[in-house]
mmCIF file of the N, C-alpha and C atoms, coordinates in Angstrom:
data_MODEL
# 
_entry.id   MODEL 
# 
loop_
_atom_site.group_PDB 
_atom_site.id 
_atom_site.type_symbol 
_atom_site.label_atom_id 
_atom_site.label_alt_id 
_atom_site.label_comp_id 
_atom_site.label_asym_id 
_atom_site.label_entity_id 
_atom_site.label_seq_id 
_atom_site.pdbx_PDB_ins_code 
_atom_site.Cartn_x 
_atom_site.Cartn_y 
_atom_site.Cartn_z 
_atom_site.occupancy 
_atom_site.B_iso_or_equiv 
_atom_site.pdbx_formal_charge 
_atom_site.auth_seq_id 
_atom_site.auth_comp_id 
_atom_site.auth_asym_id 
_atom_site.auth_atom_id 
_atom_site.pdbx_PDB_model_num 
ATOM 1   N N  . MET A 1 1  ? 17.840  -30.246 -33.411 1.00 0.00 ? 1  MET A N  1 
ATOM 2   C CA . MET A 1 1  ? 18.387  -29.043 -32.780 1.00 0.00 ? 1  MET A CA 1 
ATOM 3   C C  . MET A 1 1  ? 19.552  -29.431 -31.889 1.00 0.00 ? 1  MET A C  1 
ATOM 4   N N  . SER A 1 2  ? 20.439  -28.500 -31.775 1.00 0.00 ? 2  SER A N  1 
ATOM 5   C CA . SER A 1 2  ? 21.595  -28.788 -30.942 1.00 0.00 ? 2  SER A CA 1 
ATOM 6   C C  . SER A 1 2  ? 21.242  -28.591 -29.469 1.00 0.00 ? 2  SER A C  1 
ATOM 7   N N  . GLU A 1 3  ? 22.102  -29.080 -28.654 1.00 0.00 ? 3  GLU A N  1 
ATOM 8   C CA . GLU A 1 3  ? 21.881  -29.027 -27.210 1.00 0.00 ? 3  GLU A CA 1 
ATOM 9   C C  . GLU A 1 3  ? 21.862  -27.579 -26.700 1.00 0.00 ? 3  GLU A C  1 
ATOM 10  N N  . ILE A 1 4  ? 22.678  -26.724 -27.281 1.00 0.00 ? 4  ILE A N  1 
ATOM 11  C CA . ILE A 1 4  ? 22.741  -25.318 -26.870 1.00 0.00 ? 4  ILE A CA 1 
ATOM 12  C C  . ILE A 1 4  ? 21.448  -24.600 -27.226 1.00 0.00 ? 4  ILE A C  1 
ATOM 13  N N  . ALA A 1 5  ? 20.901  -24.885 -28.389 1.00 0.00 ? 5  ALA A N  1 
ATOM 14  C CA . ALA A 1 5  ? 19.652  -24.247 -28.805 1.00 0.00 ? 5  ALA A CA 1 
ATOM 15  C C  . ALA A 1 5  ? 18.511  -24.644 -27.883 1.00 0.00 ? 5  ALA A C  1 
ATOM 16  N N  . VAL A 1 6  ? 18.472  -25.891 -27.445 1.00 0.00 ? 6  VAL A N  1 
ATOM 17  C CA . VAL A 1 6  ? 17.435  -26.362 -26.534 1.00 0.00 ? 6  VAL A CA 1 
ATOM 18  C C  . VAL A 1 6  ? 17.538  -25.628 -25.201 1.00 0.00 ? 6  VAL A C  1 
ATOM 19  N N  . LYS A 1 7  ? 18.759  -25.461 -24.712 1.00 0.00 ? 7  LYS A N  1 
ATOM 20  C CA . LYS A 1 7  ? 18.955  -24.747 -23.445 1.00 0.00 ? 7  LYS A CA 1 
ATOM 21  C C  . LYS A 1 7  ? 18.521  -23.291 -23.567 1.00 0.00 ? 7  LYS A C  1 
ATOM 22  N N  . ILE A 1 8  ? 18.820  -22.662 -24.691 1.00 0.00 ? 8  ILE A N  1 
ATOM 23  C CA . ILE A 1 8  ? 18.430  -21.261 -24.900 1.00 0.00 ? 8  ILE A CA 1 
ATOM 24  C C  . ILE A 1 8  ? 16.911  -21.131 -24.928 1.00 0.00 ? 8  ILE A C  1 
ATOM 25  N N  . VAL A 1 9  ? 16.248  -22.068 -25.597 1.00 0.00 ? 9  VAL A N  1 
ATOM 26  C CA . VAL A 1 9  ? 14.779  -22.039 -25.665 1.00 0.00 ? 9  VAL A CA 1 
ATOM 27  C C  . VAL A 1 9  ? 14.182  -22.221 -24.277 1.00 0.00 ? 9  VAL A C  1 
ATOM 28  N N  . ILE A 1 10 ? 14.694  -23.152 -23.502 1.00 0.00 ? 10 ILE A N  1 
ATOM 29  C CA . ILE A 1 10 ? 14.175  -23.412 -22.154 1.00 0.00 ? 10 ILE A CA 1 
ATOM 30  C C  . ILE A 1 10 ? 14.385  -22.195 -21.255 1.00 0.00 ? 10 ILE A C  1 
ATOM 31  N N  . VAL A 1 11 ? 15.570  -21.610 -21.306 1.00 0.00 ? 11 VAL A N  1 
ATOM 32  C CA . VAL A 1 11 ? 15.858  -20.426 -20.475 1.00 0.00 ? 11 VAL A CA 1 
ATOM 33  C C  . VAL A 1 11 ? 14.965  -19.264 -20.884 1.00 0.00 ? 11 VAL A C  1 
ATOM 34  N N  . SER A 1 12 ? 14.781  -19.061 -22.169 1.00 0.00 ? 12 SER A N  1 
ATOM 35  C CA . SER A 1 12 ? 13.935  -17.945 -22.609 1.00 0.00 ? 12 SER A CA 1 
ATOM 36  C C  . SER A 1 12 ? 12.484  -18.165 -22.187 1.00 0.00 ? 12 SER A C  1 
ATOM 37  N N  . LEU A 1 13 ? 12.000  -19.389 -22.256 1.00 0.00 ? 13 LEU A N  1 
ATOM 38  C CA . LEU A 1 13 ? 10.634  -19.666 -21.798 1.00 0.00 ? 13 LEU A CA 1 
ATOM 39  C C  . LEU A 1 13 ? 10.493  -19.433 -20.293 1.00 0.00 ? 13 LEU A C  1 
ATOM 40  N N  . LEU A 1 14 ? 11.499  -19.828 -19.529 1.00 0.00 ? 14 LEU A N  1 
ATOM 41  C CA . LEU A 1 14 ? 11.461  -19.589 -18.083 1.00 0.00 ? 14 LEU A CA 1 
ATOM 42  C C  . LEU A 1 14 ? 11.467  -18.091 -17.764 1.00 0.00 ? 14 LEU A C  1 
ATOM 43  N N  . VAL A 1 15 ? 12.219  -17.313 -18.530 1.00 0.00 ? 15 VAL A N  1 
ATOM 44  C CA . VAL A 1 15 ? 12.246  -15.866 -18.333 1.00 0.00 ? 15 VAL A CA 1 
ATOM 45  C C  . VAL A 1 15 ? 10.876  -15.262 -18.642 1.00 0.00 ? 15 VAL A C  1 
ATOM 46  N N  . VAL A 1 16 ? 10.242  -15.704 -19.702 1.00 0.00 ? 16 VAL A N  1 
ATOM 47  C CA . VAL A 1 16 ? 8.910   -15.204 -20.060 1.00 0.00 ? 16 VAL A CA 1 
ATOM 48  C C  . VAL A 1 16 ? 7.901   -15.564 -18.979 1.00 0.00 ? 16 VAL A C  1 
ATOM 49  N N  . ILE A 1 17 ? 7.956   -16.788 -18.467 1.00 0.00 ? 17 ILE A N  1 
ATOM 50  C CA . ILE A 1 17 ? 7.037   -17.209 -17.403 1.00 0.00 ? 17 ILE A CA 1 
ATOM 51  C C  . ILE A 1 17 ? 7.250   -16.373 -16.146 1.00 0.00 ? 17 ILE A C  1 
ATOM 52  N N  . ALA A 1 18 ? 8.499   -16.121 -15.780 1.00 0.00 ? 18 ALA A N  1 
ATOM 53  C CA . ALA A 1 18 ? 8.788   -15.306 -14.597 1.00 0.00 ? 18 ALA A CA 1 
ATOM 54  C C  . ALA A 1 18 ? 8.278   -13.879 -14.794 1.00 0.00 ? 18 ALA A C  1 
ATOM 55  N N  . PHE A 1 19 ? 8.492   -13.318 -15.966 1.00 0.00 ? 19 PHE A N  1 
ATOM 56  C CA . PHE A 1 19 ? 8.020   -11.961 -16.252 1.00 0.00 ? 19 PHE A CA 1 
ATOM 57  C C  . PHE A 1 19 ? 6.503   -11.881 -16.140 1.00 0.00 ? 19 PHE A C  1 
ATOM 58  N N  . GLN A 1 20 ? 5.810   -12.853 -16.704 1.00 0.00 ? 20 GLN A N  1 
ATOM 59  C CA . GLN A 1 20 ? 4.353   -12.852 -16.639 1.00 0.00 ? 20 GLN A CA 1 
ATOM 60  C C  . GLN A 1 20 ? 3.867   -13.011 -15.200 1.00 0.00 ? 20 GLN A C  1 
ATOM 61  N N  . GLY A 1 21 ? 4.549   -13.825 -14.416 1.00 0.00 ? 21 GLY A N  1 
ATOM 62  C CA . GLY A 1 21 ? 4.173   -13.995 -13.013 1.00 0.00 ? 21 GLY A CA 1 
ATOM 63  C C  . GLY A 1 21 ? 4.293   -12.699 -12.235 1.00 0.00 ? 21 GLY A C  1 
ATOM 64  N N  . VAL A 1 22 ? 5.388   -11.979 -12.424 1.00 0.00 ? 22 VAL A N  1 
ATOM 65  C CA . VAL A 1 22 ? 5.585   -10.702 -11.743 1.00 0.00 ? 22 VAL A CA 1 
ATOM 66  C C  . VAL A 1 22 ? 4.558   -9.679  -12.216 1.00 0.00 ? 22 VAL A C  1 
ATOM 67  N N  . PHE A 1 23 ? 4.292   -9.636  -13.508 1.00 0.00 ? 23 PHE A N  1 
ATOM 68  C CA . PHE A 1 23 ? 3.331   -8.691  -14.064 1.00 0.00 ? 23 PHE A CA 1 
ATOM 69  C C  . PHE A 1 23 ? 1.932   -8.944  -13.517 1.00 0.00 ? 23 PHE A C  1 
ATOM 70  N N  . ILE A 1 24 ? 1.520   -10.201 -13.457 1.00 0.00 ? 24 ILE A N  1 
ATOM 71  C CA . ILE A 1 24 ? 0.200   -10.548 -12.922 1.00 0.00 ? 24 ILE A CA 1 
ATOM 72  C C  . ILE A 1 24 ? 0.120   -10.200 -11.443 1.00 0.00 ? 24 ILE A C  1 
ATOM 73  N N  . TYR A 1 25 ? 1.181   -10.466 -10.692 1.00 0.00 ? 25 TYR A N  1 
ATOM 74  C CA . TYR A 1 25 ? 1.191   -10.132 -9.265  1.00 0.00 ? 25 TYR A CA 1 
ATOM 75  C C  . TYR A 1 25 ? 1.008   -8.632  -9.052  1.00 0.00 ? 25 TYR A C  1 
ATOM 76  N N  . LEU A 1 26 ? 1.714   -7.810  -9.816  1.00 0.00 ? 26 LEU A N  1 
ATOM 77  C CA . LEU A 1 26 ? 1.595   -6.356  -9.673  1.00 0.00 ? 26 LEU A CA 1 
ATOM 78  C C  . LEU A 1 26 ? 0.204   -5.875  -10.059 1.00 0.00 ? 26 LEU A C  1 
ATOM 79  N N  . GLN A 1 27 ? -0.373  -6.422  -11.126 1.00 0.00 ? 27 GLN A N  1 
ATOM 80  C CA . GLN A 1 27 ? -1.722  -6.037  -11.525 1.00 0.00 ? 27 GLN A CA 1 
ATOM 81  C C  . GLN A 1 27 ? -2.735  -6.413  -10.456 1.00 0.00 ? 27 GLN A C  1 
ATOM 82  N N  . LYS A 1 28 ? -2.599  -7.581  -9.863  1.00 0.00 ? 28 LYS A N  1 
ATOM 83  C CA . LYS A 1 28 ? -3.530  -8.026  -8.825  1.00 0.00 ? 28 LYS A CA 1 
ATOM 84  C C  . LYS A 1 28 ? -3.433  -7.136  -7.598  1.00 0.00 ? 28 LYS A C  1 
ATOM 85  N N  . ARG A 1 29 ? -2.232  -6.707  -7.262  1.00 0.00 ? 29 ARG A N  1 
ATOM 86  C CA . ARG A 1 29 ? -2.065  -5.834  -6.100  1.00 0.00 ? 29 ARG A CA 1 
ATOM 87  C C  . ARG A 1 29 ? -2.766  -4.496  -6.317  1.00 0.00 ? 29 ARG A C  1 
ATOM 88  N N  . ILE A 1 30 ? -2.637  -3.933  -7.500  1.00 0.00 ? 30 ILE A N  1 
ATOM 89  C CA . ILE A 1 30 ? -3.306  -2.672  -7.818  1.00 0.00 ? 30 ILE A CA 1 
ATOM 90  C C  . ILE A 1 30 ? -4.825  -2.871  -7.825  1.00 0.00 ? 30 ILE A C  1 
ATOM 91  N N  . TYR A 1 31 ? -5.279  -3.971  -8.414  1.00 0.00 ? 31 TYR A N  1 
ATOM 92  C CA . TYR A 1 31 ? -6.715  -4.254  -8.471  1.00 0.00 ? 31 TYR A CA 1 
ATOM 93  C C  . TYR A 1 31 ? -7.294  -4.423  -7.067  1.00 0.00 ? 31 TYR A C  1 
ATOM 94  N N  . ASP A 1 32 ? -6.581  -5.134  -6.192  1.00 0.00 ? 32 ASP A N  1 
ATOM 95  C CA . ASP A 1 32 ? -7.074  -5.332  -4.827  1.00 0.00 ? 32 ASP A CA 1 
ATOM 96  C C  . ASP A 1 32 ? -7.191  -4.010  -4.080  1.00 0.00 ? 32 ASP A C  1 
ATOM 97  N N  . ALA A 1 33 ? -6.220  -3.118  -4.255  1.00 0.00 ? 33 ALA A N  1 
ATOM 98  C CA . ALA A 1 33 ? -6.283  -1.815  -3.589  1.00 0.00 ? 33 ALA A CA 1 
ATOM 99  C C  . ALA A 1 33 ? -7.463  -1.001  -4.102  1.00 0.00 ? 33 ALA A C  1 
ATOM 100 N N  . THR A 1 34 ? -7.688  -1.027  -5.404  1.00 0.00 ? 34 THR A N  1 
ATOM 101 C CA . THR A 1 34 ? -8.811  -0.296  -5.977  1.00 0.00 ? 34 THR A CA 1 
ATOM 102 C C  . THR A 1 34 ? -10.138 -0.872  -5.500  1.00 0.00 ? 34 THR A C  1 
ATOM 103 N N  . GLU A 1 35 ? -10.246 -2.197  -5.490  1.00 0.00 ? 35 GLU A N  1 
ATOM 104 C CA . GLU A 1 35 ? -11.484 -2.841  -5.049  1.00 0.00 ? 35 GLU A CA 1 
ATOM 105 C C  . GLU A 1 35 ? -11.750 -2.549  -3.572  1.00 0.00 ? 35 GLU A C  1 
ATOM 106 N N  . LYS A 1 36 ? -10.714 -2.556  -2.758  1.00 0.00 ? 36 LYS A N  1 
ATOM 107 C CA . LYS A 1 36 ? -10.868 -2.266  -1.334  1.00 0.00 ? 36 LYS A CA 1 
ATOM 108 C C  . LYS A 1 36 ? -11.366 -0.838  -1.133  1.00 0.00 ? 36 LYS A C  1 
ATOM 109 N N  . ASP A 1 37 ? -10.809 0.096   -1.891  1.00 0.00 ? 37 ASP A N  1 
ATOM 110 C CA . ASP A 1 37 ? -11.246 1.485   -1.790  1.00 0.00 ? 37 ASP A CA 1 
ATOM 111 C C  . ASP A 1 37 ? -12.710 1.629   -2.205  1.00 0.00 ? 37 ASP A C  1 
ATOM 112 N N  . LEU A 1 38 ? -13.110 0.970   -3.285  1.00 0.00 ? 38 LEU A N  1 
ATOM 113 C CA . LEU A 1 38 ? -14.494 1.067   -3.741  1.00 0.00 ? 38 LEU A CA 1 
ATOM 114 C C  . LEU A 1 38 ? -15.461 0.434   -2.735  1.00 0.00 ? 38 LEU A C  1 
ATOM 115 N N  . LEU A 1 39 ? -15.075 -0.692  -2.149  1.00 0.00 ? 39 LEU A N  1 
ATOM 116 C CA . LEU A 1 39 ? -15.935 -1.319  -1.147  1.00 0.00 ? 39 LEU A CA 1 
ATOM 117 C C  . LEU A 1 39 ? -16.061 -0.452  0.100   1.00 0.00 ? 39 LEU A C  1 
ATOM 118 N N  . ASN A 1 40 ? -14.984 0.193   0.484   1.00 0.00 ? 40 ASN A N  1 
ATOM 119 C CA . ASN A 1 40 ? -15.053 1.090   1.643   1.00 0.00 ? 40 ASN A CA 1 
ATOM 120 C C  . ASN A 1 40 ? -15.982 2.258   1.357   1.00 0.00 ? 40 ASN A C  1 
ATOM 121 N N  . ARG A 1 41 ? -15.969 2.762   0.148   1.00 0.00 ? 41 ARG A N  1 
ATOM 122 C CA . ARG A 1 41 ? -16.868 3.851   -0.209  1.00 0.00 ? 41 ARG A CA 1 
ATOM 123 C C  . ARG A 1 41 ? -18.320 3.402   -0.173  1.00 0.00 ? 41 ARG A C  1 
ATOM 124 N N  . LEU A 1 42 ? -18.573 2.172   -0.613  1.00 0.00 ? 42 LEU A N  1 
ATOM 125 C CA . LEU A 1 42 ? -19.937 1.655   -0.579  1.00 0.00 ? 42 LEU A CA 1 
ATOM 126 C C  . LEU A 1 42 ? -20.431 1.436   0.847   1.00 0.00 ? 42 LEU A C  1 
ATOM 127 N N  . MET A 1 43 ? -19.539 0.971   1.703   1.00 0.00 ? 43 MET A N  1 
ATOM 128 C CA . MET A 1 43 ? -19.940 0.654   3.072   1.00 0.00 ? 43 MET A CA 1 
ATOM 129 C C  . MET A 1 43 ? -20.113 1.900   3.938   1.00 0.00 ? 43 MET A C  1 
ATOM 130 N N  . ALA A 1 44 ? -19.476 2.983   3.579   1.00 0.00 ? 44 ALA A N  1 
ATOM 131 C CA . ALA A 1 44 ? -19.604 4.213   4.358   1.00 0.00 ? 44 ALA A CA 1 
ATOM 132 C C  . ALA A 1 44 ? -21.015 4.775   4.175   1.00 0.00 ? 44 ALA A C  1 
ATOM 133 N N  . ARG A 1 45 ? -21.623 5.203   5.271   1.00 0.00 ? 45 ARG A N  1 
ATOM 134 C CA . ARG A 1 45 ? -22.986 5.743   5.173   1.00 0.00 ? 45 ARG A CA 1 
ATOM 135 C C  . ARG A 1 45 ? -22.982 7.081   4.444   1.00 0.00 ? 45 ARG A C  1 
ATOM 136 N N  . ASN A 1 46 ? -21.933 7.848   4.645   1.00 0.00 ? 46 ASN A N  1 
ATOM 137 C CA . ASN A 1 46 ? -21.823 9.111   3.931   1.00 0.00 ? 46 ASN A CA 1 
ATOM 138 C C  . ASN A 1 46 ? -20.339 9.443   3.752   1.00 0.00 ? 46 ASN A C  1 
ATOM 139 N N  . TYR A 1 47 ? -20.056 10.498  3.037   1.00 0.00 ? 47 TYR A N  1 
ATOM 140 C CA . TYR A 1 47 ? -18.669 10.840  2.712   1.00 0.00 ? 47 TYR A CA 1 
ATOM 141 C C  . TYR A 1 47 ? -17.879 11.207  3.964   1.00 0.00 ? 47 TYR A C  1 
ATOM 142 N N  . GLU A 1 48 ? -18.517 11.847  4.908   1.00 0.00 ? 48 GLU A N  1 
ATOM 143 C CA . GLU A 1 48 ? -17.827 12.242  6.138   1.00 0.00 ? 48 GLU A CA 1 
ATOM 144 C C  . GLU A 1 48 ? -17.306 11.013  6.878   1.00 0.00 ? 48 GLU A C  1 
ATOM 145 N N  . THR A 1 49 ? -18.114 9.959   6.946   1.00 0.00 ? 49 THR A N  1 
ATOM 146 C CA . THR A 1 49 ? -17.693 8.728   7.600   1.00 0.00 ? 49 THR A CA 1 
ATOM 147 C C  . THR A 1 49 ? -16.511 8.110   6.862   1.00 0.00 ? 49 THR A C  1 
ATOM 148 N N  . PHE A 1 50 ? -16.560 8.148   5.548   1.00 0.00 ? 50 PHE A N  1 
ATOM 149 C CA . PHE A 1 50 ? -15.471 7.596   4.741   1.00 0.00 ? 50 PHE A CA 1 
ATOM 150 C C  . PHE A 1 50 ? -14.170 8.356   4.987   1.00 0.00 ? 50 PHE A C  1 
ATOM 151 N N  . VAL A 1 51 ? -14.252 9.679   5.027   1.00 0.00 ? 51 VAL A N  1 
ATOM 152 C CA . VAL A 1 51 ? -13.049 10.493  5.231   1.00 0.00 ? 51 VAL A CA 1 
ATOM 153 C C  . VAL A 1 51 ? -12.472 10.242  6.624   1.00 0.00 ? 51 VAL A C  1 
ATOM 154 N N  . GLN A 1 52 ? -13.342 10.127  7.631   1.00 0.00 ? 52 GLN A N  1 
ATOM 155 C CA . GLN A 1 52 ? -12.857 9.848   8.982   1.00 0.00 ? 52 GLN A CA 1 
ATOM 156 C C  . GLN A 1 52 ? -12.150 8.500   9.046   1.00 0.00 ? 52 GLN A C  1 
ATOM 157 N N  . ALA A 1 53 ? -12.689 7.506   8.357   1.00 0.00 ? 53 ALA A N  1 
ATOM 158 C CA . ALA A 1 53 ? -12.051 6.186   8.335   1.00 0.00 ? 53 ALA A CA 1 
ATOM 159 C C  . ALA A 1 53 ? -10.698 6.250   7.626   1.00 0.00 ? 53 ALA A C  1 
ATOM 160 N N  . GLU A 1 54 ? -10.599 7.051   6.577   1.00 0.00 ? 54 GLU A N  1 
ATOM 161 C CA . GLU A 1 54 ? -9.317  7.193   5.875   1.00 0.00 ? 54 GLU A CA 1 
ATOM 162 C C  . GLU A 1 54 ? -8.270  7.820   6.786   1.00 0.00 ? 54 GLU A C  1 
ATOM 163 N N  . GLU A 1 55 ? -8.670  8.792   7.579   1.00 0.00 ? 55 GLU A N  1 
ATOM 164 C CA . GLU A 1 55 ? -7.724  9.438   8.497   1.00 0.00 ? 55 GLU A CA 1 
ATOM 165 C C  . GLU A 1 55 ? -7.239  8.452   9.553   1.00 0.00 ? 55 GLU A C  1 
ATOM 166 N N  . LEU A 1 56 ? -8.111  7.564   10.011  1.00 0.00 ? 56 LEU A N  1 
ATOM 167 C CA . LEU A 1 56 ? -7.711  6.590   11.028  1.00 0.00 ? 56 LEU A CA 1 
ATOM 168 C C  . LEU A 1 56 ? -6.751  5.548   10.463  1.00 0.00 ? 56 LEU A C  1 
ATOM 169 N N  . ARG A 1 57 ? -6.809  5.284   9.160   1.00 0.00 ? 57 ARG A N  1 
ATOM 170 C CA . ARG A 1 57 ? -5.942  4.293   8.544   1.00 0.00 ? 57 ARG A CA 1 
ATOM 171 C C  . ARG A 1 57 ? -4.522  4.802   8.337   1.00 0.00 ? 57 ARG A C  1 
ATOM 172 N N  . LYS A 1 58 ? -4.350  6.108   8.310   1.00 0.00 ? 58 LYS A N  1 
ATOM 173 C CA . LYS A 1 58 ? -3.002  6.651   8.100   1.00 0.00 ? 58 LYS A CA 1 
ATOM 174 C C  . LYS A 1 58 ? -2.131  6.326   9.307   1.00 0.00 ? 58 LYS A C  1 
ATOM 175 N N  . PRO A 1 59 ? -0.855  6.051   9.094   1.00 0.00 ? 59 PRO A N  1 
ATOM 176 C CA . PRO A 1 59 ? 0.016   5.750   10.231  1.00 0.00 ? 59 PRO A CA 1 
ATOM 177 C C  . PRO A 1 59 ? 0.186   6.980   11.128  1.00 0.00 ? 59 PRO A C  1 
ATOM 178 N N  . ALA A 1 60 ? 0.258   6.715   12.424  1.00 0.00 ? 60 ALA A N  1 
ATOM 179 C CA . ALA A 1 60 ? 0.406   7.820   13.379  1.00 0.00 ? 60 ALA A CA 1 
ATOM 180 C C  . ALA A 1 60 ? 1.792   8.446   13.197  1.00 0.00 ? 60 ALA A C  1 
ATOM 181 N N  . ARG A 1 61 ? 1.816   9.748   13.170  1.00 0.00 ? 61 ARG A N  1 
ATOM 182 C CA . ARG A 1 61 ? 3.099   10.430  13.023  1.00 0.00 ? 61 ARG A CA 1 
ATOM 183 C C  . ARG A 1 61 ? 3.522   10.953  14.391  1.00 0.00 ? 61 ARG A C  1 
ATOM 184 N N  . GLY A 1 62 ? 4.803   11.144  14.578  1.00 0.00 ? 62 GLY A N  1 
ATOM 185 C CA . GLY A 1 62 ? 5.309   11.660  15.838  1.00 0.00 ? 62 GLY A CA 1 
ATOM 186 C C  . GLY A 1 62 ? 5.026   13.146  15.979  1.00 0.00 ? 62 GLY A C  1 
ATOM 187 N N  . LEU A 1 63 ? 5.001   13.593  17.205  1.00 0.00 ? 63 LEU A N  1 
ATOM 188 C CA . LEU A 1 63 ? 4.770   15.009  17.456  1.00 0.00 ? 63 LEU A CA 1 
ATOM 189 C C  . LEU A 1 63 ? 6.049   15.794  17.182  1.00 0.00 ? 63 LEU A C  1 
ATOM 190 N N  . THR A 1 64 ? 5.875   16.981  16.652  1.00 0.00 ? 64 THR A N  1 
ATOM 191 C CA . THR A 1 64 ? 7.015   17.861  16.430  1.00 0.00 ? 64 THR A CA 1 
ATOM 192 C C  . THR A 1 64 ? 7.364   18.552  17.749  1.00 0.00 ? 64 THR A C  1 
ATOM 193 N N  . PRO A 1 65 ? 8.578   19.061  17.868  1.00 0.00 ? 65 PRO A N  1 
ATOM 194 C CA . PRO A 1 65 ? 8.943   19.753  19.106  1.00 0.00 ? 65 PRO A CA 1 
ATOM 195 C C  . PRO A 1 65 ? 8.011   20.940  19.409  1.00 0.00 ? 65 PRO A C  1 
ATOM 196 N N  . GLU A 1 66 ? 7.521   21.620  18.377  1.00 0.00 ? 66 GLU A N  1 
ATOM 197 C CA . GLU A 1 66 ? 6.606   22.745  18.602  1.00 0.00 ? 66 GLU A CA 1 
ATOM 198 C C  . GLU A 1 66 ? 5.286   22.260  19.194  1.00 0.00 ? 66 GLU A C  1 
ATOM 199 N N  . GLU A 1 67 ? 4.792   21.117  18.705  1.00 0.00 ? 67 GLU A N  1 
ATOM 200 C CA . GLU A 1 67 ? 3.539   20.571  19.232  1.00 0.00 ? 67 GLU A CA 1 
ATOM 201 C C  . GLU A 1 67 ? 3.711   20.107  20.675  1.00 0.00 ? 67 GLU A C  1 
ATOM 202 N N  . ILE A 1 68 ? 4.850   19.494  20.971  1.00 0.00 ? 68 ILE A N  1 
ATOM 203 C CA . ILE A 1 68 ? 5.115   19.047  22.346  1.00 0.00 ? 68 ILE A CA 1 
ATOM 204 C C  . ILE A 1 68 ? 5.181   20.255  23.273  1.00 0.00 ? 68 ILE A C  1 
ATOM 205 N N  . ALA A 1 69 ? 5.836   21.319  22.839  1.00 0.00 ? 69 ALA A N  1 
ATOM 206 C CA . ALA A 1 69 ? 5.931   22.530  23.661  1.00 0.00 ? 69 ALA A CA 1 
ATOM 207 C C  . ALA A 1 69 ? 4.555   23.137  23.884  1.00 0.00 ? 69 ALA A C  1 
ATOM 208 N N  . ALA A 1 70 ? 3.700   23.139  22.874  1.00 0.00 ? 70 ALA A N  1 
ATOM 209 C CA . ALA A 1 70 ? 2.350   23.696  23.025  1.00 0.00 ? 70 ALA A CA 1 
ATOM 210 C C  . ALA A 1 70 ? 1.533   22.878  24.009  1.00 0.00 ? 70 ALA A C  1 
ATOM 211 N N  . ILE A 1 71 ? 1.660   21.552  23.955  1.00 0.00 ? 71 ILE A N  1 
ATOM 212 C CA . ILE A 1 71 ? 0.919   20.696  24.888  1.00 0.00 ? 71 ILE A CA 1 
ATOM 213 C C  . ILE A 1 71 ? 1.402   20.927  26.311  1.00 0.00 ? 71 ILE A C  1 
ATOM 214 N N  . GLN A 1 72 ? 2.715   21.014  26.506  1.00 0.00 ? 72 GLN A N  1 
ATOM 215 C CA . GLN A 1 72 ? 3.253   21.240  27.847  1.00 0.00 ? 72 GLN A CA 1 
ATOM 216 C C  . GLN A 1 72 ? 2.853   22.615  28.355  1.00 0.00 ? 72 GLN A C  1 
ATOM 217 N N  . GLU A 1 73 ? 2.798   23.580  27.468  1.00 0.00 ? 73 GLU A N  1 
ATOM 218 C CA . GLU A 1 73 ? 2.412   24.933  27.881  1.00 0.00 ? 73 GLU A CA 1 
ATOM 219 C C  . GLU A 1 73 ? 0.951   24.963  28.316  1.00 0.00 ? 73 GLU A C  1 
ATOM 220 N N  . GLU A 1 74 ? 0.097   24.221  27.626  1.00 0.00 ? 74 GLU A N  1 
ATOM 221 C CA . GLU A 1 74 ? -1.310  24.169  27.998  1.00 0.00 ? 74 GLU A CA 1 
ATOM 222 C C  . GLU A 1 74 ? -1.503  23.473  29.333  1.00 0.00 ? 74 GLU A C  1 
ATOM 223 N N  . ARG A 1 75 ? -0.823  22.357  29.555  1.00 0.00 ? 75 ARG A N  1 
ATOM 224 C CA . ARG A 1 75 ? -0.994  21.576  30.776  1.00 0.00 ? 75 ARG A CA 1 
ATOM 225 C C  . ARG A 1 75 ? -0.150  22.110  31.930  1.00 0.00 ? 75 ARG A C  1 
ATOM 226 N N  . GLY A 1 76 ? 0.914   22.751  31.589  1.00 0.00 ? 76 GLY A N  1 
ATOM 227 C CA . GLY A 1 76 ? 1.867   23.152  32.610  1.00 0.00 ? 76 GLY A CA 1 
ATOM 228 C C  . GLY A 1 76 ? 2.910   22.053  32.761  1.00 0.00 ? 76 GLY A C  1 
ATOM 229 N N  . ILE A 1 77 ? 4.032   22.402  33.258  1.00 0.00 ? 77 ILE A N  1 
ATOM 230 C CA . ILE A 1 77 ? 5.117   21.434  33.446  1.00 0.00 ? 77 ILE A CA 1 
ATOM 231 C C  . ILE A 1 77 ? 4.940   20.801  34.811  1.00 0.00 ? 77 ILE A C  1 
ATOM 232 N N  . PRO A 1 78 ? 4.844   19.456  34.875  1.00 0.00 ? 78 PRO A N  1 
ATOM 233 C CA . PRO A 1 78 ? 4.669   18.812  36.178  1.00 0.00 ? 78 PRO A CA 1 
ATOM 234 C C  . PRO A 1 78 ? 5.886   19.033  37.072  1.00 0.00 ? 78 PRO A C  1 
ATOM 235 N N  . VAL A 1 79 ? 5.604   19.261  38.352  1.00 0.00 ? 79 VAL A N  1 
ATOM 236 C CA . VAL A 1 79 ? 6.677   19.534  39.303  1.00 0.00 ? 79 VAL A CA 1 
ATOM 237 C C  . VAL A 1 79 ? 6.836   18.383  40.248  1.00 0.00 ? 79 VAL A C  1 
# 
């Protein structure tokens, strides 16, 4: 085989290996998320506990101006 053909074969094999590595990584990430969810469901004593834990895991969102105004209206504006 010529030198160019050898280089093409090596590059193509490296591309296949890289593709398989990325594919396996993505599959493992999905599998880990699914397994974590199933384990959390098993560990929860009941569905209500599971739902409460899911709500706590969500990132905290900022208050809207309407919510801030409602809180200030309830407490009063400090003087």
